All heavy atoms as an XYZ file, in Angstrom:
796
protein
N      -3.400    -46.859     -4.999
C      -3.664    -46.030     -3.844
C      -2.828    -44.747     -3.880
O      -3.320    -43.683     -3.610
C      -3.373    -46.832     -2.577
C      -3.683    -46.075     -1.317
S      -5.441    -45.798     -1.191
C      -5.598    -45.449      0.499
N      -1.558    -44.862     -4.257
C      -0.705    -43.677     -4.305
C      -1.156    -42.724     -5.404
O      -1.045    -41.516     -5.261
C       0.744    -44.083     -4.518
C       1.346    -44.739     -3.314
C       2.783    -45.112     -3.579
N       3.301    -45.879     -2.471
C       4.352    -45.517     -1.766
N       4.999    -44.427     -2.074
N       4.754    -46.262     -0.773
N      -1.650    -43.275     -6.484
C      -2.145    -42.426     -7.565
C      -3.355    -41.623     -7.105
O      -3.480    -40.444     -7.426
C      -2.523    -43.296     -8.787
O      -1.395    -44.073     -9.154
C      -2.952    -42.433     -9.951
N      -4.228    -42.243     -6.322
C      -5.399    -41.543     -5.813
C      -4.996    -40.409     -4.881
O      -5.569    -39.310     -4.943
C      -6.318    -42.514     -5.076
C      -6.958    -43.542     -5.977
C      -7.668    -44.627     -5.193
O      -7.501    -44.696     -3.959
O      -8.396    -45.408     -5.829
N      -4.011    -40.657     -4.039
C      -3.545    -39.607     -3.130
C      -2.912    -38.467     -3.911
O      -3.156    -37.287     -3.630
C      -2.556    -40.194     -2.094
C      -3.304    -41.142     -1.160
C      -1.880    -39.084     -1.300
C      -2.416    -41.888     -0.198
N      -2.109    -38.801     -4.914
C      -1.486    -37.775     -5.740
C      -2.541    -36.933     -6.456
O      -2.445    -35.707     -6.498
C      -0.532    -38.409     -6.752
C       0.067    -37.417     -7.695
C       1.057    -36.554     -7.274
C      -0.390    -37.334     -9.003
C       1.590    -35.614     -8.137
C       0.138    -36.406     -9.871
C       1.139    -35.543     -9.444
N      -3.546    -37.586     -7.016
C      -4.608    -36.859     -7.709
C      -5.400    -35.969     -6.746
O      -5.787    -34.852     -7.094
C      -5.534    -37.830     -8.435
C      -4.912    -38.537     -9.642
C      -5.881    -39.571    -10.206
C      -4.526    -37.516    -10.711
N      -5.621    -36.470     -5.541
C      -6.327    -35.673     -4.545
C      -5.504    -34.429     -4.179
O      -6.033    -33.315     -4.117
C      -6.601    -36.495     -3.292
C      -7.331    -35.716     -2.223
S      -7.549    -36.622     -0.691
C      -5.862    -36.811     -0.162
N      -4.200    -34.589     -3.955
C      -3.348    -33.456     -3.629
C      -3.285    -32.464     -4.786
O      -3.288    -31.243     -4.575
C      -1.941    -33.937     -3.263
C      -1.819    -34.664     -1.933
C      -0.404    -35.193     -1.754
C      -2.193    -33.750     -0.789
N      -3.244    -32.968     -5.992
C      -3.233    -32.109     -7.166
C      -4.535    -31.313     -7.267
O      -4.520    -30.105     -7.525
C      -3.013    -32.950     -8.429
C      -2.905    -32.178     -9.731
C      -1.656    -31.307     -9.725
C      -2.861    -33.157    -10.901
N      -5.653    -31.976     -7.021
C      -6.948    -31.293     -7.074
C      -7.055    -30.221     -5.988
O      -7.540    -29.111     -6.241
C      -8.087    -32.305     -6.926
N      -6.575    -30.532     -4.791
C      -6.604    -29.546     -3.708
C      -5.719    -28.350     -4.054
O      -6.089    -27.198     -3.847
C      -6.178    -30.199     -2.371
C      -5.919    -29.163     -1.308
C      -7.237    -31.182     -1.911
N      -4.542    -28.612     -4.596
C      -3.636    -27.534     -4.988
C      -4.224    -26.649     -6.072
O      -4.162    -25.421     -5.987
N      -4.816    -27.265     -7.084
C      -5.441    -26.478     -8.156
C      -6.644    -25.687     -7.641
O      -6.862    -24.545     -8.044
C      -5.858    -27.396     -9.306
C      -4.711    -27.982    -10.127
C      -5.252    -29.010    -11.124
C      -3.953    -26.887    -10.835
N      -7.404    -26.301     -6.752
C      -8.544    -25.587     -6.170
C      -8.106    -24.399     -5.341
O      -8.702    -23.318     -5.413
N      -7.052    -24.569     -4.563
C      -6.534    -23.466     -3.760
C      -6.026    -22.339     -4.653
O      -6.293    -21.159     -4.401
C      -5.392    -23.969     -2.847
O      -5.908    -24.991     -2.004
C      -4.832    -22.860     -2.003
N      -5.300    -22.705     -5.694
C      -4.806    -21.693     -6.627
C      -5.965    -20.952     -7.297
O      -5.946    -19.731     -7.414
C      -3.906    -22.332     -7.685
C      -3.386    -21.330     -8.682
C      -2.353    -20.476     -8.346
C      -3.956    -21.223     -9.948
C      -1.882    -19.546     -9.245
C      -3.496    -20.299    -10.857
C      -2.452    -19.462    -10.502
O      -2.008    -18.533    -11.398
N      -6.978    -21.684     -7.704
C      -8.127    -21.064     -8.362
C      -8.853    -20.108     -7.428
O      -9.272    -19.019     -7.834
C      -9.084    -22.139     -8.873
N      -8.986    -20.501     -6.155
C      -9.656    -19.616     -5.196
C      -8.888    -18.324     -4.980
O      -9.473    -17.302     -4.639
C      -9.853    -20.339     -3.865
C     -10.956    -21.380     -3.838
C     -10.932    -22.144     -2.516
C     -12.309    -20.729     -4.030
N      -7.595    -18.353     -5.161
C      -6.793    -17.142     -4.978
C      -6.675    -16.332     -6.267
O      -6.642    -15.105     -6.229
C      -5.402    -17.511     -4.485
C      -5.438    -18.079     -3.101
C      -4.087    -18.588     -2.685
N      -4.198    -19.295     -1.428
C      -3.307    -19.230     -0.478
N      -2.243    -18.499     -0.627
N      -3.478    -19.900      0.631
N      -6.579    -16.994     -7.399
C      -6.316    -16.295     -8.651
C      -7.577    -15.735     -9.308
O      -7.556    -14.629     -9.839
C      -5.604    -17.229     -9.621
N      -8.662    -16.480     -9.270
C      -9.863    -16.043     -9.995
C     -10.440    -14.717     -9.502
O     -10.847    -13.897    -10.334
C     -10.915    -17.150     -9.974
C     -10.554    -18.382    -10.808
C     -11.638    -19.454    -10.674
C     -10.339    -18.019    -12.262
N     -10.505    -14.450     -8.193
C     -11.015    -13.125     -7.787
C     -10.144    -11.976     -8.300
O     -10.659    -10.928     -8.674
C     -10.990    -13.187     -6.261
C     -11.077    -14.621     -5.935
C     -10.334    -15.321     -7.031
N      -8.844    -12.163     -8.331
C      -7.982    -11.098     -8.835
C      -8.170    -10.886    -10.330
O      -8.213     -9.751    -10.804
C      -6.519    -11.428     -8.526
C      -6.152    -11.437     -7.052
C      -4.705    -11.872     -6.873
C      -6.372    -10.079     -6.440
N      -8.290    -11.977    -11.070
C      -8.511    -11.861    -12.506
C      -9.867    -11.215    -12.781
O      -9.993    -10.316    -13.607
C      -8.408    -13.247    -13.174
C      -6.971    -13.760    -13.070
C      -8.857    -13.192    -14.625
C      -6.816    -15.216    -13.445
N     -10.885    -11.648    -12.058
C     -12.216    -11.069    -12.232
C     -12.274     -9.618    -11.822
O     -12.960     -8.807    -12.451
N     -11.547     -9.254    -10.772
C     -11.560     -7.863    -10.312
C     -10.944     -6.941    -11.355
O     -11.415     -5.818    -11.553
C     -10.804     -7.746     -8.992
N      -9.911     -7.399    -12.032
C      -9.293     -6.560    -13.063
C     -10.216     -6.361    -14.250
O     -10.244     -5.296    -14.851
C      -7.990     -7.194    -13.532
C      -6.880     -7.038    -12.528
C      -5.587     -7.560    -13.079
N      -4.536     -7.397    -12.098
C      -3.369     -7.966    -12.175
N      -3.096     -8.748    -13.197
N      -2.467     -7.776    -11.252
N     -10.979     -7.375    -14.583
C     -11.873     -7.269    -15.746
C     -13.129     -6.467    -15.429
O     -13.612     -5.715    -16.267
C     -12.272     -8.655    -16.232
C     -11.142     -9.378    -16.897
C     -11.600    -10.662    -17.514
N     -10.469    -11.362    -18.110
C     -10.413    -12.644    -18.299
N     -11.430    -13.403    -17.969
N      -9.345    -13.197    -18.827
N     -13.672     -6.634    -14.243
C     -14.928     -5.985    -13.895
C     -14.743     -4.567    -13.363
O     -15.687     -3.798    -13.331
C     -15.678     -6.814    -12.842
C     -16.118     -8.201    -13.295
C     -16.731     -8.966    -12.127
C     -17.111     -8.095    -14.443
N     -13.539     -4.239    -12.922
C     -13.301     -2.943    -12.303
C     -12.100     -2.266    -12.958
O     -10.986     -2.343    -12.456
C     -13.060     -3.145    -10.800
C     -12.909     -1.846    -10.053
O     -13.475     -0.837    -10.499
O     -12.223     -1.846     -9.020
N     -12.331     -1.583    -14.080
C     -11.208     -0.977    -14.786
C     -10.508      0.107    -13.972
O      -9.337      0.381    -14.167
C     -11.814     -0.403    -16.062
C     -13.271     -0.578    -15.958
C     -13.587     -1.400    -14.756
N     -11.205      0.755    -13.034
C     -10.582      1.795    -12.216
C      -9.640      1.194    -11.179
O      -8.797      1.883    -10.626
C     -11.656      2.629    -11.525
N      -9.793     -0.082    -10.868
C      -8.883     -0.761     -9.965
C      -9.214     -0.644     -8.495
O      -8.405     -1.005     -7.650
N     -10.398     -0.166     -8.145
C     -10.737     -0.014     -6.727
C     -10.849     -1.360     -6.018
O     -10.359     -1.523     -4.911
C     -12.049      0.754     -6.578
C     -11.939      2.201     -6.973
C     -13.250      2.924     -6.795
C     -13.113      4.366     -7.233
N     -14.375      5.094     -7.077
N     -11.482     -2.319     -6.655
C     -11.615     -3.646     -6.046
C     -10.250     -4.314     -5.946
O      -9.918     -4.933     -4.934
C     -12.598     -4.522     -6.851
C     -12.617     -5.950     -6.340
C     -13.989     -3.921     -6.818
N      -9.426     -4.157     -6.965
C      -8.103     -4.761     -6.957
C      -7.248     -4.187     -5.827
O      -6.557     -4.915     -5.124
C      -7.421     -4.551     -8.308
C      -6.112     -5.258     -8.431
C      -6.064     -6.638     -8.482
C      -4.937     -4.544     -8.486
C      -4.856     -7.297     -8.582
C      -3.726     -5.199     -8.589
C      -3.683     -6.582     -8.645
N      -7.300     -2.869     -5.620
C      -6.545     -2.259     -4.524
C      -7.071     -2.721     -3.172
O      -6.296     -2.927     -2.238
C      -6.597     -0.737     -4.633
C      -5.669     -0.196     -5.709
C      -5.515      1.300     -5.626
N      -6.765      2.028     -5.747
C      -7.326      2.389     -6.877
N      -6.761      2.082     -8.018
N      -8.457      3.073     -6.885
N      -8.379     -2.903     -3.063
C      -8.941     -3.400     -1.808
C      -8.475     -4.818     -1.532
O      -8.149     -5.165     -0.390
C     -10.471     -3.345     -1.860
N      -8.421     -5.648     -2.566
C      -7.929     -7.015     -2.388
C      -6.451     -7.027     -2.027
O      -6.006     -7.867     -1.242
C      -8.169     -7.836     -3.657
C      -9.620     -8.214     -3.939
C      -9.740     -8.876     -5.304
C     -10.173     -9.111     -2.860
N      -5.680     -6.089     -2.560
C      -4.265     -6.008     -2.207
C      -4.089     -5.628     -0.744
O      -3.185     -6.100     -0.080
C      -3.545     -4.992     -3.086
C      -3.271     -5.490     -4.479
C      -2.586     -4.436     -5.317
O      -2.873     -3.243     -5.207
N      -1.675     -4.878     -6.166
N      -4.948     -4.765     -0.230
C      -4.866     -4.375      1.176
C      -5.324     -5.492      2.097
O      -4.917     -5.568      3.245
C      -5.717     -3.134      1.421
C      -5.145     -1.903      0.809
C      -5.899     -0.678      1.254
N      -5.335      0.485      0.610
C      -5.985      1.280     -0.209
N      -7.247      1.045     -0.464
N      -5.398      2.306     -0.755
N      -6.175     -6.331      1.597
C      -6.725     -7.400      2.410
C      -5.677     -8.445      2.794
O      -5.708     -8.978      3.898
C      -7.864     -8.077      1.636
C      -8.920     -8.796      2.427
C      -9.661     -7.789      3.302
C      -9.891     -9.473      1.499
N      -4.720     -8.708      1.907
C      -3.704     -9.735      2.162
C      -2.920     -9.506      3.446
O      -2.894    -10.370      4.331
N      -2.257     -8.352      3.602
C      -1.516     -8.117      4.841
C      -2.395     -8.119      6.084
O      -1.981     -8.586      7.144
C      -0.878     -6.737      4.629
C      -0.802     -6.573      3.163
C      -1.989     -7.312      2.611
N      -3.621     -7.619      5.945
C      -4.518     -7.613      7.102
C      -4.863     -9.030      7.533
O      -4.888     -9.341      8.725
C      -5.796     -6.831      6.776
C      -5.577     -5.344      6.652
S      -7.047     -4.454      6.144
C      -8.225     -4.950      7.352
N      -5.123     -9.909      6.580
C      -5.473    -11.282      6.919
C      -4.290    -12.035      7.523
O      -4.460    -12.790      8.483
C      -5.994    -12.014      5.681
C      -7.340    -11.513      5.161
C      -7.687    -12.199      3.855
C      -8.422    -11.735      6.171
N      -3.107    -11.815      6.980
C      -1.933    -12.484      7.547
C      -1.657    -11.972      8.954
O      -1.357    -12.747      9.864
C      -0.713    -12.296      6.627
C      -0.934    -13.079      5.343
C       0.564    -12.748      7.319
C       0.115    -12.870      4.301
N      -1.783    -10.658      9.163
C      -1.592    -10.106     10.511
C      -2.628    -10.672     11.471
O      -2.320    -10.990     12.627
C      -1.668     -8.585     10.472
N      -3.856    -10.824     11.009
C      -4.907    -11.377     11.875
C      -4.616    -12.832     12.222
O      -4.771    -13.243     13.374
C      -6.268    -11.262     11.188
N      -4.178    -13.605     11.239
C      -3.846    -15.008     11.513
C      -2.678    -15.130     12.487
O      -2.712    -15.951     13.409
C      -3.523    -15.741     10.216
C      -4.713    -16.033      9.310
C      -4.236    -16.578      7.983
C      -5.663    -17.006      9.976
N      -1.649    -14.323     12.282
C      -0.524    -14.349     13.204
C      -0.948    -13.905     14.596
O      -0.543    -14.483     15.598
C       0.608    -13.449     12.688
C       1.428    -13.998     11.547
C       2.375    -12.941     11.009
C       2.208    -15.212     11.992
N      -1.766    -12.870     14.640
C      -2.228    -12.383     15.935
C      -3.035    -13.413     16.695
O      -2.822    -13.639     17.884
N      -3.946    -14.054     16.017
C      -4.781    -15.063     16.666
C      -3.946    -16.258     17.102
O      -4.158    -16.816     18.182
C      -5.925    -15.497     15.717
C      -6.633    -16.730     16.244
C      -6.915    -14.355     15.558
N      -2.961    -16.641     16.307
C      -2.130    -17.776     16.711
C      -1.250    -17.426     17.900
O      -0.936    -18.281     18.719
C      -1.281    -18.255     15.541
O      -0.320    -17.288     15.189
N      -0.842    -16.166     18.016
C      -0.034    -15.738     19.158
C      -0.899    -15.584     20.399
O      -0.517    -15.970     21.497
C       0.691    -14.416     18.828
C       1.295    -13.792     20.069
C       1.763    -14.654     17.793
N      -2.078    -15.028     20.216
C      -2.943    -14.725     21.362
C      -3.487    -15.979     22.008
O      -3.486    -16.118     23.220
C      -4.120    -13.829     20.917
C      -3.603    -12.441     20.615
C      -5.189    -13.762     21.985
C      -4.621    -11.549     20.009
N      -3.937    -16.898     21.205
C      -4.540    -18.099     21.772
C      -5.982    -17.837     22.196
O      -6.715    -17.114     21.548
N      -6.345    -18.398     23.313
C      -7.729    -18.350     23.776
C      -7.955    -17.123     24.651
O      -7.370    -16.990     25.708
C      -8.032    -19.620     24.571
C      -9.498    -19.756     24.885
O     -10.301    -19.020     24.291
O      -9.823    -20.599     25.730
N      -8.804    -16.204     24.196
C      -9.131    -15.006     24.976
C     -10.621    -14.958     25.296
O     -11.173    -13.895     25.545
C      -8.698    -13.708     24.248
C      -7.202    -13.593     24.202
C      -9.296    -13.638     22.864
N     -11.258    -16.112     25.305
C     -12.705    -16.138     25.560
C     -13.056    -15.655     26.954
O     -14.139    -15.167     27.176
C     -13.255    -17.540     25.339
C     -13.358    -17.898     23.876
C     -13.940    -19.257     23.726
N     -12.861    -20.218     24.016
C     -12.985    -21.513     23.913
N     -14.122    -22.034     23.565
N     -11.969    -22.305     24.170
N     -12.156    -15.766     27.896
C     -12.447    -15.357     29.263
C     -12.499    -13.856     29.448
O     -12.850    -13.371     30.525
N     -12.169    -13.086     28.434
C     -12.137    -11.634     28.551
C     -13.421    -10.965     28.076
O     -13.509     -9.750     28.055
C     -10.949    -11.064     27.772
C      -9.625    -11.477     28.350
C      -8.866    -12.465     27.742
C      -9.146    -10.892     29.509
C      -7.656    -12.857     28.266
C      -7.931    -11.273     30.045
C      -7.194    -12.252     29.421
O      -5.996    -12.629     29.951
N     -14.390    -11.718     27.660
C     -15.663    -11.151     27.206
C     -15.490    -10.365     25.919
O     -14.724    -10.731     25.037
N     -16.200     -9.238     25.832
C     -16.152     -8.418     24.620
C     -14.780     -7.809     24.416
O     -14.388     -7.505     23.296
C     -17.206     -7.324     24.687
N     -14.007     -7.630     25.485
C     -12.663     -7.074     25.368
C     -11.696     -7.996     24.662
O     -10.608     -7.577     24.274
N     -12.057     -9.251     24.480
C     -11.197    -10.192     23.783
C     -10.951     -9.819     22.335
O     -10.008    -10.306     21.714
N     -11.787     -8.962     21.779
C     -11.613     -8.521     20.397
C     -10.602     -7.392     20.279
O     -10.187     -7.046     19.182
C     -12.951     -8.048     19.821
C     -13.847     -9.172     19.488
C     -14.853     -9.681     20.249
C     -13.815     -9.956     18.306
N     -15.448    -10.732     19.614
C     -14.840    -10.921     18.412
C     -13.021     -9.940     17.159
C     -15.066    -11.851     17.415
C     -13.268    -10.875     16.174
C     -14.278    -11.806     16.312
N     -10.193     -6.779     21.384
C      -9.293     -5.629     21.344
C      -8.000     -5.909     20.582
O      -7.635     -5.126     19.693
C      -8.986     -5.148     22.769
C      -7.964     -4.025     22.879
C      -8.543     -2.737     22.305
C      -7.545     -3.831     24.316
N      -7.265     -6.977     20.875
C      -6.009     -7.205     20.136
C      -6.215     -7.369     18.627
O      -5.446     -6.806     17.839
C      -5.451     -8.492     20.751
C      -6.077     -8.583     22.086
C      -7.432     -7.966     21.946
N      -7.238     -8.110     18.242
C      -7.475     -8.308     16.812
C      -7.840     -7.007     16.118
O      -7.366     -6.711     15.026
C      -8.578     -9.346     16.576
C      -8.138    -10.761     16.822
C      -8.395    -11.208     18.247
O      -8.733    -10.357     19.093
O      -8.247    -12.396     18.522
N      -8.689     -6.204     16.755
C      -9.089     -4.934     16.146
C      -7.916     -3.976     16.030
O      -7.770     -3.288     15.011
C     -10.226     -4.304     16.955
C     -11.559     -5.048     16.900
C     -12.576     -4.370     17.806
C     -12.078     -5.118     15.482
N      -7.085     -3.925     17.060
C      -5.892     -3.076     16.982
C      -4.960     -3.550     15.877
O      -4.409     -2.732     15.125
C      -5.156     -3.070     18.328
C      -5.786     -2.263     19.452
C      -5.000     -2.446     20.745
C      -5.857     -0.800     19.083
N      -4.765     -4.849     15.777
C      -3.894     -5.385     14.740
C      -4.402     -5.112     13.338
O      -3.649     -4.685     12.460
N      -5.686     -5.333     13.120
C      -6.258     -5.075     11.793
C      -6.226     -3.593     11.452
O      -5.932     -3.204     10.323
C      -7.694     -5.605     11.733
C      -7.834     -7.122     11.729
C      -9.301     -7.516     11.812
C      -7.199     -7.716     10.501
N      -6.520     -2.748     12.443
C      -6.477     -1.302     12.211
C      -5.078     -0.816     11.878
O      -4.880      0.000     10.964
N      -4.080     -1.314     12.614
C      -2.700     -0.909     12.341
C      -2.241     -1.400     10.980
O      -1.579     -0.666     10.236
C      -1.784     -1.445     13.435
N      -2.590     -2.626     10.632
C      -2.196     -3.157      9.323
C      -2.822     -2.341      8.198
O      -2.153     -1.999      7.212
C      -2.589     -4.626      9.201
N      -4.082     -1.983      8.342
C      -4.746     -1.176      7.310
C      -4.135      0.219      7.217
O      -3.895      0.729      6.122
C      -6.248     -1.079      7.589
C      -7.053     -0.251      6.599
C      -6.957     -0.852      5.204
C      -8.495     -0.150      7.037
N      -3.867      0.834      8.370
C      -3.296      2.188      8.362
C      -1.920      2.217      7.709
O      -1.632      3.091      6.882
C      -3.218      2.722      9.794
N      -1.072      1.262      8.047
C       0.274      1.231      7.467
C       0.199      0.883      5.982
O       0.942      1.442      5.168
C       1.177      0.240      8.245
C       2.492      0.012      7.537
C       1.413      0.757      9.652
N      -0.700     -0.005      5.600
C      -0.861     -0.363      4.183
C      -1.303      0.846      3.371
O      -0.789      1.092      2.289
C      -1.864     -1.507      4.033
C      -2.238     -1.836      2.610
C      -1.115     -2.453      1.815
O      -0.256     -3.099      2.363
N      -1.115     -2.245      0.527
N      -2.237      1.607      3.895
C      -2.735      2.780      3.154
C      -1.683      3.874      3.079
O      -1.601      4.593      2.084
C      -4.006      3.308      3.798
C      -5.175      2.355      3.608
C      -6.430      2.975      4.058
N      -6.754      4.048      3.101
C      -7.925      4.613      3.016
N      -8.889      4.233      3.802
N      -8.153      5.561      2.153
N      -0.897      4.022      4.136
C       0.083      5.110      4.184
C       1.349      4.790      3.397
O       1.846      5.609      2.643
C       0.433      5.418      5.649
C       1.523      6.437      5.841
C       1.031      7.829      5.440
N       2.018      8.816      5.759
C       2.808      9.407      4.863
N       2.699      9.104      3.599
N       3.686     10.300      5.238
N       1.898      3.589      3.601
C       3.195      3.260      3.029
C       3.146      2.199      1.939
O       4.109      2.040      1.201
C       4.154      2.779      4.132
C       4.380      3.795      5.201
C       3.817      3.634      6.449
C       5.132      4.924      4.958
C       4.013      4.569      7.447
C       5.333      5.874      5.943
C       4.777      5.691      7.187
N       2.060      1.426      1.872
C       1.987      0.340      0.897
C       2.854     -0.826      1.327
O       3.183     -0.982      2.497
N       3.234     -1.651      0.387
C       4.085     -2.783      0.692
C       3.322     -3.946      1.285
O       2.083     -3.960      1.321
N       4.086     -4.926      1.762
C       3.474     -6.132      2.297
C       4.001     -6.459      3.678
O       3.259     -6.844      4.564
C       3.738     -7.299      1.336
C       2.851     -8.470      1.548
C       1.548     -8.469      1.103
C       3.319     -9.586      2.220
C       0.722     -9.548      1.306
C       2.501    -10.679      2.435
C       1.197    -10.653      1.972
N       5.293     -6.267      3.889
C       5.904     -6.658      5.152
C       5.582     -5.663      6.259
O       5.237     -6.064      7.378
C       7.431     -6.825      4.977
C       8.103     -7.119      6.299
C       7.721     -7.933      3.977
N       5.701     -4.375      5.981
C       5.467     -3.359      7.011
C       4.055     -3.438      7.604
O       3.903     -3.372      8.835
C       5.742     -1.966      6.457
N       3.001     -3.597      6.804
C       1.670     -3.725      7.407
C       1.525     -4.965      8.284
O       0.866     -4.913      9.324
C       0.723     -3.805      6.200
C       1.463     -3.206      5.088
C       2.904     -3.474      5.348
N       2.154     -6.061      7.883
C       2.075     -7.285      8.693
C       2.776     -7.067     10.029
O       2.242     -7.399     11.090
C       2.674     -8.482      7.937
C       1.794     -8.832      6.741
C       2.816     -9.687      8.862
C       2.382     -9.862      5.819
N       3.974     -6.495      9.982
C       4.711     -6.251     11.225
C       3.962     -5.277     12.131
O       3.894     -5.470     13.345
C       6.108     -5.719     10.911
C       7.058     -6.709     10.237
C       8.366     -6.028      9.902
C       7.284     -7.916     11.122
N       3.386     -4.228     11.547
C       2.620     -3.274     12.349
C       1.390     -3.929     12.952
O       1.047     -3.679     14.118
C       2.215     -2.080     11.483
N       0.720     -4.762     12.192
C      -0.470     -5.444     12.696
C      -0.152     -6.403     13.828
O      -0.849     -6.436     14.846
N       0.919     -7.155     13.684
C       1.301     -8.098     14.742
C       1.761     -7.339     15.984
O       1.424     -7.714     17.110
C       2.381     -9.075     14.239
C       2.922     -9.920     15.367
C       1.803     -9.964     13.158
N       2.515     -6.250     15.808
C       2.965     -5.458     16.955
C       1.778     -4.842     17.686
O       1.722     -4.853     18.927
C       3.927     -4.366     16.485
N       0.800     -4.315     16.940
C      -0.381     -3.732     17.577
C      -1.207     -4.810     18.271
O      -1.777     -4.574     19.342
C      -1.224     -2.993     16.541
N      -1.262     -5.977     17.691
C      -1.983     -7.090     18.307
C      -1.315     -7.501     19.612
O      -1.983     -7.751     20.624
C      -2.040     -8.254     17.331
S      -3.136     -9.564     17.820
N       0.010     -7.547     19.613
C       0.739     -7.879     20.844
C       0.529     -6.806     21.903
O       0.357     -7.119     23.086
C       2.224     -8.042     20.536
N       0.512     -5.549     21.481
C       0.239     -4.462     22.428
C      -1.160     -4.596     23.011
O      -1.362     -4.436     24.223
C       0.398     -3.112     21.727
C       0.022     -1.892     22.555
C       0.998     -1.710     23.703
C      -0.009     -0.654     21.685
N      -2.117     -4.888     22.170
C      -3.489     -5.080     22.650
C      -3.601     -6.244     23.615
O      -4.315     -6.175     24.612
N      -2.883     -7.314     23.323
C      -2.884     -8.465     24.223
C      -2.279     -8.113     25.570
O      -2.794     -8.481     26.619
C      -2.125     -9.633     23.590
C      -1.994    -10.887     24.443
C      -3.376    -11.468     24.715
C      -1.126    -11.895     23.750
N      -1.195     -7.348     25.548
C      -0.561     -6.909     26.794
C      -1.514     -6.038     27.593
O      -1.655     -6.208     28.822
C       0.737     -6.126     26.475
O       1.587     -6.975     25.715
C       1.427     -5.703     27.751
N      -2.181     -5.108     26.929
C      -3.150     -4.252     27.608
C      -4.316     -5.069     28.169
O      -4.784     -4.814     29.289
C      -3.682     -3.190     26.649
C      -2.708     -2.123     26.205
C      -3.328     -1.254     25.116
C      -2.281     -1.269     27.385
N      -4.759     -6.027     27.423
C      -5.892     -6.851     27.835
C      -5.538     -7.676     29.062
O      -6.317     -7.744     30.018
C      -6.307     -7.770     26.687
C      -7.540     -8.633     26.904
C      -8.774     -7.754     26.968
C      -7.668     -9.621     25.754
N      -4.374     -8.276     29.058
C      -3.985     -9.139     30.169
C      -3.577     -8.365     31.413
O      -3.718     -8.858     32.518
C      -2.876    -10.083     29.738
C      -3.411    -11.106     28.747
C      -2.446    -12.218     28.506
N      -3.081    -13.221     27.638
C      -2.411    -14.060     26.885
N      -1.103    -14.050     26.899
N      -3.057    -14.931     26.145
N      -3.055     -7.146     31.244
C      -2.657     -6.366     32.415
C      -3.807     -5.575     32.998
O      -3.728     -5.121     34.135
C      -1.529     -5.400     32.031
O      -2.015     -4.392     31.156
N      -4.877     -5.424     32.222
C      -6.010     -4.621     32.671
C      -7.012     -5.356     33.513
O      -8.135     -4.912     33.646
N      -6.672     -6.467     34.086
C      -7.608     -7.156     34.965
C      -8.247     -8.370     34.343
O      -9.429     -8.609     34.534
N      -7.467     -9.102     33.523
C      -8.001    -10.275     32.867
C      -8.113    -11.454     33.705
O      -8.107    -11.746     34.792
């Protein structure tokens, strides 16, 4: 039984690694100019900022279409900082800060 669990965890780990590594390897081979690779690099901080933002925000279904405001602000800020300064930490921090600002605006604006 323990061997089966170990093999299952190993398979999940290898599958997760493959899902992350293969697109980057393929992007380098198929796109010598590096446009796809740079887009994938920008995607990482945006996705982490979005995940952090959603986990902080919680349930905003009661706000209707305005519930998307914090996420859009966070993703926009993360993309802007990534394009301007590069790096990994600064875009995440900017995205989470913008998401928190959007949440504050959403909740104070008559939520």
